[in-house]
NUTIDREN-757100 format. One record per residue (C-alpha): x negated, y negated, z. Coordinates in Angstrom, 2 decimals, m for minus. Last residue first. Layout:
[[X Y Z]];
...
***
This chain:
[[16.89 m242.33 129.75]];
[[16.75 m239.22 131.81]];
[[19.23 m236.40 132.20]];
[[18.97 m233.17 134.08]];
[[19.33 m229.82 132.45]];
[[18.69 m226.42 134.02]];
[[16.49 m224.11 131.90]];
[[13.75 m223.91 134.50]];
[[13.60 m227.71 134.57]];
[[14.89 m229.40 131.45]];
[[15.06 m233.11 130.74]];
[[17.27 m234.38 127.92]];
[[16.27 m237.73 126.46]];
[[19.02 m239.92 125.06]];
[[19.80 m240.03 121.36]];
[[18.77 m242.09 118.33]];
[[15.15 m242.74 119.11]];
[[13.29 m244.74 116.53]];
[[10.60 m243.90 114.05]];
[[8.75 m246.85 112.64]];
[[9.30 m248.50 109.26]];
[[7.43 m251.69 110.09]];
[[5.91 m251.91 113.56]];
[[2.28 m251.98 112.38]];
[[3.05 m254.94 110.11]];
[[0.43 m255.13 107.36]];
[[1.21 m251.70 106.00]];
[[m1.08 m249.29 104.24]];
[[0.29 m246.86 101.73]];
[[1.30 m243.26 101.23]];
[[m1.23 m241.89 103.68]];
[[m3.34 m239.12 102.19]];
[[m2.13 m235.59 102.80]];
[[m3.77 m233.25 105.23]];
[[m2.49 m229.68 105.45]];
[[m5.91 m228.07 105.39]];
[[m8.69 m230.42 106.39]];
[[m11.98 m230.98 104.53]];
[[m10.95 m230.62 100.90]];
[[m7.80 m232.61 101.65]];
[[m4.53 m231.18 100.42]];
[[m2.84 m232.52 97.34]];
[[0.61 m234.08 97.82]];
[[m0.58 m237.60 97.10]];
[[m1.92 m236.48 93.72]];
[[1.44 m234.94 92.87]];
[[3.05 m238.32 93.46]];
[[5.12 m239.10 96.51]];
[[8.54 m240.53 95.75]];
[[10.46 m240.21 99.03]];
[[7.99 m242.40 100.90]];
[[8.35 m244.94 98.08]];
[[11.71 m245.90 99.52]];
[[9.91 m247.56 102.43]];
[[11.65 m250.92 102.74]];
[[14.28 m249.49 105.04]];
[[13.47 m245.85 105.72]];
[[13.92 m246.02 109.47]];
[[12.97 m242.46 110.18]];
[[14.76 m240.42 112.75]];
[[14.12 m239.22 116.24]];
[[16.03 m236.84 118.49]];
[[14.37 m236.29 121.81]];
[[13.24 m233.18 123.56]];
[[11.78 m232.73 126.97]];
[[10.62 m229.56 128.63]];
[[9.44 m228.64 132.08]];
[[7.83 m225.35 133.08]];
[[7.92 m223.72 136.47]];
[[5.41 m221.49 138.18]];
[[4.28 m224.18 140.59]];
[[6.05 m227.56 140.44]];
[[3.34 m230.17 139.95]];
[[3.95 m233.88 140.18]];
[[5.66 m236.42 137.95]];
[[7.43 m235.60 134.68]];
[[7.46 m238.30 132.00]];
[[10.17 m239.71 129.76]];
[[10.87 m242.83 127.73]];
[[7.72 m244.65 128.80]];
[[8.06 m248.00 127.06]];
[[4.87 m248.97 125.23]];
[[6.56 m250.83 122.37]];
[[5.80 m247.91 120.05]];
[[7.77 m245.50 122.27]];
[[6.27 m243.22 124.88]];
[[7.15 m239.52 125.20]];
[[5.44 m237.69 128.02]];
[[4.09 m234.46 129.44]];
[[3.34 m234.56 133.12]];
[[1.63 m231.24 133.86]];
[[m1.01 m231.36 136.54]];
[[m3.88 m229.21 135.42]];
[[m6.34 m228.80 138.27]];
[[m3.20 m229.29 140.40]];
[[m3.73 m225.97 142.17]];
[[m0.29 m224.65 141.19]];
[[m0.98 m224.85 137.49]];
[[0.16 m227.02 134.58]];
[[m1.09 m227.57 131.03]];
[[m0.06 m230.79 129.37]];
[[2.11 m231.95 126.47]];
[[1.70 m235.43 124.99]];
[[3.67 m237.61 122.59]];
[[2.78 m241.23 121.76]];
[[5.25 m242.81 119.36]];
[[3.60 m245.11 116.86]];
[[2.60 m248.77 116.54]];
[[m1.01 m247.64 116.82]];
[[m2.04 m250.17 119.46]];
[[1.21 m249.93 121.42]];
[[1.53 m246.13 121.41]];
[[m2.10 m245.34 122.15]];
[[m2.23 m247.99 124.88]];
[[0.82 m246.42 126.55]];
[[m0.77 m242.98 126.30]];
[[m3.95 m244.30 127.92]];
[[m1.87 m245.62 130.81]];
[[m0.29 m242.16 131.14]];
[[m3.77 m240.72 131.39]];
[[m4.64 m243.18 134.16]];
[[m1.50 m242.35 136.12]];
[[m1.91 m238.58 135.78]];
[[m5.39 m238.48 137.32]];
[[m4.55 m236.59 140.53]];
[[m2.45 m234.01 138.64]];
[[m5.43 m232.99 136.56]];
[[m5.62 m233.01 132.76]];
[[m5.42 m230.29 130.10]];
[[m3.86 m232.17 127.19]];
[[m2.32 m231.83 123.71]];
[[m2.13 m235.37 122.31]];
[[0.07 m236.16 119.30]];
[[0.14 m239.74 117.99]];
[[3.34 m240.01 115.95]];
[[4.39 m242.39 113.16]];
[[1.09 m243.06 111.39]];
[[1.48 m245.99 109.00]];
[[m2.06 m246.13 107.70]];
[[m2.89 m249.54 109.17]];
[[m1.46 m248.54 112.54]];
[[m3.41 m245.27 112.57]];
[[m6.61 m247.17 111.77]];
[[m5.96 m249.58 114.63]];
[[m5.41 m246.58 116.89]];
[[m8.64 m244.72 116.17]];
[[m10.90 m247.30 117.86]];
[[m9.31 m246.53 121.20]];
[[m10.88 m243.07 121.42]];
[[m9.63 m242.78 125.01]];
[[m6.79 m240.46 123.95]];
[[m9.69 m238.38 122.66]];
[[m10.09 m236.90 126.13]];
[[m6.94 m234.81 125.48]];
[[m6.95 m234.05 121.76]];
[[m6.12 m237.04 119.58]];
[[m4.19 m235.75 116.54]];
[[m2.60 m238.27 114.19]];
[[0.87 m237.93 112.75]];
[[2.97 m238.51 109.65]];
[[6.56 m237.29 109.58]];
[[8.29 m236.19 106.36]];
[[7.51 m232.48 106.82]];
[[4.85 m232.30 109.49]];
[[2.11 m234.42 107.99]];
[[m1.48 m235.24 108.89]];
[[m3.42 m238.52 108.93]];
[[m7.14 m238.13 109.48]];
[[m9.24 m238.75 112.62]];
[[m12.88 m238.37 111.52]];
[[m15.55 m237.40 114.07]];
[[m14.71 m233.72 113.51]];
[[m15.86 m231.07 115.95]];
[[m18.56 m231.05 118.57]];
[[m19.61 m227.60 119.66]];
[[m17.73 m226.16 122.57]];
[[m18.38 m224.37 125.86]];
[[m21.15 m226.38 127.48]];
[[m19.93 m229.66 125.96]];
[[m16.58 m228.88 127.53]];
[[m17.82 m228.54 131.10]];
[[m14.71 m230.18 132.52]];
[[m14.39 m229.05 136.16]];
[[m17.57 m230.81 137.14]];
[[m18.74 m233.01 134.27]];
[[m19.52 m232.69 130.57]];
[[m16.78 m234.38 128.52]];
[[m16.40 m233.53 124.81]];
[[m15.34 m236.12 122.23]];
[[m15.13 m234.34 118.87]];
[[m12.18 m231.96 119.15]];
[[m11.53 m230.03 115.96]];
[[m9.44 m231.36 113.06]];
[[m6.42 m229.47 111.73]];
[[m6.15 m225.81 110.81]];
[[m3.05 m224.36 109.25]];
[[m1.02 m221.56 110.82]];
[[1.94 m220.21 108.84]];
[[3.03 m221.89 105.61]];
[[6.85 m221.89 105.61]];
[[7.54 m221.06 109.26]];
[[5.17 m223.82 110.26]];
[[2.11 m223.92 112.46]];
[[m0.05 m226.98 112.93]];
[[m3.51 m226.51 114.35]];
[[m6.13 m228.31 116.39]];
[[m9.49 m226.69 116.97]];
[[m11.50 m226.53 120.17]];
[[m14.75 m225.28 118.67]];
[[m17.29 m222.47 119.00]];
[[m19.74 m222.63 116.09]];
[[m20.55 m219.42 114.19]];
[[m19.31 m220.75 110.86]];
[[m16.10 m221.87 112.57]];
[[m15.38 m220.00 115.78]];
[[m11.99 m220.45 117.40]];
[[m10.44 m221.61 120.66]];
[[m6.97 m223.07 120.04]];
[[m5.15 m226.39 119.89]];
[[m1.49 m227.39 119.55]];
[[1.21 m228.32 117.03]];
[[4.37 m226.34 116.24]];
[[6.53 m227.09 113.20]];
[[9.92 m225.95 111.86]];
[[10.89 m224.66 115.27]];
[[12.32 m221.20 115.96]];
[[10.24 m221.06 119.17]];
[[9.84 m217.30 118.71]];
[[7.90 m218.02 115.50]];
[[5.02 m219.17 117.76]];
[[4.51 m215.70 119.23]];
[[1.66 m214.80 116.87]];
[[m0.22 m217.62 118.58]];
[[m0.53 m215.42 121.66]];
[[m2.59 m212.79 119.83]];
[[m5.03 m215.30 118.35]];
[[m5.32 m216.95 121.77]];
[[m6.08 m213.62 123.43]];
[[m8.86 m212.88 120.93]];
[[m10.45 m216.30 121.45]];
[[m10.14 m215.95 125.23]];
[[m11.84 m212.56 125.23]];
[[m14.64 m213.54 122.86]];
[[m15.33 m216.65 124.94]];
[[m15.47 m214.57 128.12]];
[[m17.96 m212.20 126.56]];
[[m20.00 m215.13 125.24]];
[[m20.31 m216.69 128.68]];
[[m21.23 m220.39 128.81]];
[[m22.52 m221.40 132.21]];
[[m20.25 m222.78 133.58]];
[[m16.80 m223.38 135.02]];
[[m13.61 m225.34 134.26]];
[[m14.31 m225.20 130.53]];
[[m12.83 m221.69 130.24]];
[[m9.29 m222.97 130.76]];
[[m7.71 m219.50 130.37]];
[[m5.15 m218.93 127.60]];
[[m1.43 m219.68 126.98]];
[[m1.89 m223.15 125.50]];
[[m5.45 m224.24 124.75]];
[[m4.39 m227.91 124.95]];
[[m0.67 m228.23 125.60]];
[[2.07 m227.41 123.04]];
[[3.92 m229.95 120.87]];
[[7.16 m228.61 119.36]];
[[8.60 m230.03 116.13]];
[[12.07 m229.16 114.80]];
[[13.78 m228.37 118.08]];
[[17.23 m226.87 117.50]];
[[18.46 m227.57 121.03]];
[[19.51 m224.00 121.81]];
[[16.49 m222.52 120.03]];
[[13.97 m224.89 121.59]];
[[15.41 m224.37 125.08]];
[[15.53 m220.58 124.90]];
[[11.96 m220.54 123.62]];
[[10.87 m222.79 126.48]];
[[12.59 m220.72 129.16]];
[[11.05 m217.48 127.89]];
[[7.67 m219.19 127.68]];
[[7.92 m220.44 131.25]];
[[8.87 m217.06 132.71]];
[[6.09 m215.21 130.89]];
[[3.62 m218.00 131.59]];
[[4.17 m217.82 135.34]];
[[3.58 m214.08 135.34]];
[[0.43 m214.18 133.19]];
[[m1.24 m217.35 134.47]];
[[m1.48 m219.90 131.64]];
[[0.95 m222.58 132.81]];
[[2.98 m224.66 130.34]];
[[4.28 m228.23 130.34]];
[[6.41 m229.45 127.46]];
[[7.08 m231.84 124.60]];
[[9.93 m231.39 122.11]];
[[10.72 m233.19 118.86]];
[[13.98 m233.46 116.92]];
[[13.31 m234.97 113.50]];
***
């Protein structure tokens, strides 16, 4: 599966240019899974307090409108997070969109910081403490939203369940990029999966971009350093399954295909594995870096 990570701003003019460049990139390169940043295309309401219901209503409505643009990416799957109310509770909810099924909800963010610039506990109710396994076609993935990259206890479970991607939409500052990248390396090594992250970006550095792809051995295959105002950066890499010793993956029973009662689109893991590096995805092409639609080549 060909996967793409990116950086996106939220300011109207910058977003228009970045989105046009991203859609062109995903179409030309036939991206199959696109990971968007946390709260893509809407204001980062958590940067200030107190909670404002009018502002929440506005950002929730804008997000719903912006998500109607996901088909423009022409990808089979798009993963991200959105502001939404569930039974009257404001949450930061993950989603997976596909052309076949539309938008399906995933888990909502559970670990919420409460500090200057990140007043998330002010704006959101806690979501799901459970970190299930999800599927995008044949690929299994876990969703650790931003701060949840530090939920180290989740990675051993992912390894035991055979998760192949750890997806982390982020909204993190330029000044803290190194520590977040370190968390991504830990996520990859401890889970035995690829760590993929897309980040918001703005000229102030409050969100500093630097999406990444890290392989299960902890090698950083691509990462963008620094902030380039009003530009977006995209990476895609072709990955494929090593199906040796995992023929049963192609013979799921009807019971295994059933959706979870608690999370739409969740399927139980096919089996546990003792070796967390067995049957992993592997990269089969180089990484193509894009800046404003102009390619440059990484490893």
